[in-house]
N, C-alpha and C positions, 0 to 999 in steps of 0.2 A: 504494500500500500504506500509506504513512504517513498519508494522508488518511483511509483506512478505519479505521485504529487510533484516530486522533483523534476521528472520528465516534463510534465505539463507546464511547470513554472519556467523551465529552461526554454521550451518551445515558444512560450509567450514572449519572454525577454528577447530571444534571438530574432523573432519576427517583428518586434516593435522598435528595435534599434536601427536607425537609418544612417547612411552615409550622407555627407553633404558639407557645406561650408559652415564654419563657426568662427565668428570674429575675423573674417577675411582670410583665415588660414584653411588649407585643405587638410582634414584629419587623416586622410589615407595617404599611403606611400606611392601607390601607382593606380592609374585608371587604365584598364585594358578593354578595348573594343573587340568584339568577336572572340571572346575568351574560349579557350579549349585547354582542358587538362586531362591527361591520360594516367590512370592508376594501373600499375602492373603488379602481378604476384608471380614470382618464379619465372619471369620472362614472358608471361602471358597477360594480355589485356584483361583487367578485372572490370573496369568501368571507364567511361569517358564522360566528362562534364563539360557541357557547352553553355555559353551565356551570351546574350547580346552585349553585355558589359559586365565588368567585375572591378570592384574597388578593393584593393589589397591593403590590409592593415597589418599591424605587428602579429596579432594572434589569429586572425581569420580573414577570409575573403568573402565579400558580399557580392553575390551573383544575381543579376537581373535577367528575367525571362530565361530561366534555366531549362536545360534538357539533359537528363542523366541516362546514359545507356549502359546496361549491364550485359556482361558476356559470359558464356559458358566456358568450360575448360577447353572446348574445341574451337573457341573464338567466334561462336555464333551469338548474335544478339538474342537475349532472353527476355528483356523488359526495358521499357522506357518510362521515366518519370518526367513530367513537365510541371512547372510551377512559376508563378510570377517572380518569386524571390527565393533565394537560398543563402545559407551561411555555412561556409566550409572552414573547419578548424585547420589551421596551417600545420599543426604538429601531427594530429591523429588522422586527419582527413575524414573525421566524422562530419555529418552534414545535417542541417535542418532545412527543410523546404516548407514554404508557407505561402498563404495568400490564395488558397484553392489549389489542391494538388491532385493530379491524376497520374496513375500508373497503369500502363497497358503492357500485357505480356505478349509473347510471340503467338499464342493461341487466341488472342483477342479478349482474354479476361481483363477486367478493369477494376481498379480501386480508386475511390474518390474520398477525399477528406480535406479538412482545411489546413492541416499541417502534419508533418511527420519528421521523424528522426532516423537517420541511417547511421548505424554503427559500423564503421569500416572494418574493424578487426573481425567481428563475428558475421559480417555481411547480413545483418538483420535490420528490418524496418520496424519501427515502433511508433505508436501514437496513443495519446489518451483522449483524442477527439472522436466525435462520431465518424463512422466509416460506412461505406456502401460498396459492395462488391457485386459485380455482374459477370457471369460465365457465359460463354458462347451458346450453351444449351438453353439459356434463359433463366437459369438459377440466379436468384438474388438473395444476398445476405446483408444485413445491416446490424450495427451494434455500436457500442462505446468502447474504444480502446482496441489495440491490435498489436500483435507481434507476427511478422511474416518474413518469408524469404522474398527477395525481389521478384522472382518468377511466380509468386503466389501459389506455390505448390504445397507449402505448409503454412496454415493460417490458424492463429489463436485469437479469438475475439474476447475481449474482457468482460462484457456484460450487456444486458438489454438486447440480447440476440433475437433477431427476427429473420425469417427466411421464407422463400417461396421457390418451388421448382415445378416446371411443367412436366417433369418425368412421371410416368406411371409406376407405382410400386410393383415389384415382381410378385407373381402369384404362384 
């Protein structure tokens, strides 16, 4: 419970802090247009982060209009996350995406939420916010809070779970 509260607070703070001018000085070190960052593991692409622009600070990078692509060990794209804004930790490469987030997998499953946290080391996505998931077969699941893999193959919803499926039960 305590971890969920801290996660929600950190998501809120990360999404409400903005870059910009203060007293005539630019608080960021660099402004990058058409931002692209590639994360690798053992020589293979793990993910690529794109943004229309990125403000580089000492401890984090604020990315606008982000697109985050995840890759399998074979190098195939498994999922894409898009959001109006994201904040990438310079040291851990953990990331918060916010402002209305959509994740879409290679099989067209989709996840919608207002903000999420990606833990780079574990490659897990978490949120304490309301979530809505739709599968290509028409199955819909909603709830509050989530832990999942980027490809949405393993999903744990925290609470207030509702679901609907067009599939007929086996007889």
